[in-house]
C-alpha positions in Angstrom: 33.1 31.9 -56.4 34.8 35.2 -55.6 32.6 36.9 -58.2 29.4 35.6 -56.4 30.8 36.9 -53.0 31.4 40.3 -54.5 27.9 40.6 -55.9 26.3 39.4 -52.7 28.4 41.9 -50.7 27.3 44.8 -53.0 23.7 43.7 -52.9 23.7 43.6 -49.1 25.4 47.0 -48.9 22.8 48.6 -51.2 19.9 47.1 -49.2 21.4 48.3 -45.9 21.8 51.9 -47.2 18.2 51.9 -48.6 16.9 50.7 -45.2 19.0 53.3 -43.3 17.7 56.1 -45.6 14.1 54.8 -45.1 14.5 54.8 -41.3 15.8 58.4 -41.3 13.2 59.8 -43.7 9.7 60.5 -42.3 9.1 57.2 -40.5 6.4 58.3 -38.1 6.1 55.1 -36.2 6.3 55.8 -32.5 5.8 53.5 -29.5 4.5 56.4 -27.5 0.8 57.1 -27.6 -0.2 60.8 -27.4 -1.8 61.9 -24.1 -5.6 62.2 -24.0 -6.8 65.7 -24.6 -3.5 66.8 -26.2 -3.9 69.5 -28.9 -2.8 68.8 -32.4 0.8 69.3 -33.2 1.7 73.0 -33.2 3.3 74.5 -36.2 6.3 75.8 -34.2 6.9 73.3 -31.4 10.3 74.7 -30.5 8.8 77.9 -29.1 7.6 77.9 -25.5 4.0 78.9 -24.9 3.4 82.5 -24.0 3.2 83.0 -20.2 -0.2 83.7 -18.9 -0.4 84.9 -15.3 -2.7 82.7 -13.2 -4.2 85.7 -11.4 -4.3 88.1 -14.2 -1.7 90.5 -12.7 -0.7 93.5 -14.7 2.3 93.5 -17.0 4.2 96.4 -15.3 6.3 96.1 -12.2 5.9 98.4 -9.2 9.1 98.8 -7.3 8.8 99.6 -3.6 10.3 102.8 -2.2 13.9 102.5 -0.8 14.3 101.8 2.8 16.4 104.3 4.8 19.0 102.6 6.8 20.1 104.5 9.9 23.8 105.5 9.9 25.7 103.5 12.6 28.5 105.3 14.3 31.7 103.6 15.5 32.1 103.4 19.2 35.4 103.4 21.1 35.7 101.0 24.0 37.6 102.1 27.1 41.4 101.7 27.3 42.9 98.4 28.2 45.5 97.9 31.0 48.3 95.4 30.0 49.8 94.0 33.3 52.9 92.7 31.7 54.0 96.0 30.3 52.2 98.2 32.8 50.8 100.4 30.0 47.3 101.5 29.1 46.6 100.6 25.5 43.8 102.4 23.7 41.2 100.4 22.0 40.7 100.9 18.3 37.3 102.2 17.2 34.9 99.3 16.5 32.9 99.3 13.4 29.2 98.7 13.5 28.7 95.1 14.5 26.5 92.4 13.2 24.2 92.4 16.2 20.8 94.0 16.4 21.0 97.7 16.0 24.7 97.5 15.0 25.7 96.1 18.4 29.1 94.5 18.6 28.8 90.7 18.9 31.3 88.4 20.5 32.7 87.4 17.2 33.2 91.1 16.3 34.9 91.8 19.6 37.2 88.8 19.1 38.2 90.0 15.6 38.8 93.5 16.9 41.0 92.2 19.7 43.1 90.0 17.4 43.6 93.0 15.1 44.6 95.2 18.0 47.1 92.6 19.2 48.8 92.7 15.8 48.7 96.5 15.7 50.2 97.0 19.1 52.7 94.2 18.8 55.2 94.2 21.8 53.2 96.9 23.6 50.5 94.4 24.1 52.8 92.0 25.9 51.9 88.3 25.6 49.6 88.1 22.6 47.3 85.4 24.0 46.9 87.1 27.3 46.1 90.4 25.6 43.5 88.9 23.4 41.8 87.1 26.3 41.7 90.2 28.5 40.4 92.3 25.6 37.6 89.9 24.8 36.6 89.6 28.4 36.6 93.4 28.9 
């Protein structure tokens, strides 16, 4: 009985390996039907087709001329009076803002005032009051 089991096991193993080899080799059965009007299989299917311009544009690229950007100059706002210390604190020059034509926006002004409050420290008095009066200047 064990001899019969061993022969049966070897036979089944051989049949399974033959079937696996057949499935991997050139079995062209496919459940997908080719699309109508599809050309015959290309010899090099892994290469993409060569690009053809829909309008027939030329191959060379024409770069536009560079645009000259006007140089924006830094403006210096007037000095700021700090009532707690009784001093006039000079404003730092503002860089060109993000507004139209390089104008300083409210966000630019707020960042400049926060920076100045850190630069002047105790000369600015109460930090929050200084920032508020600088922004509303």
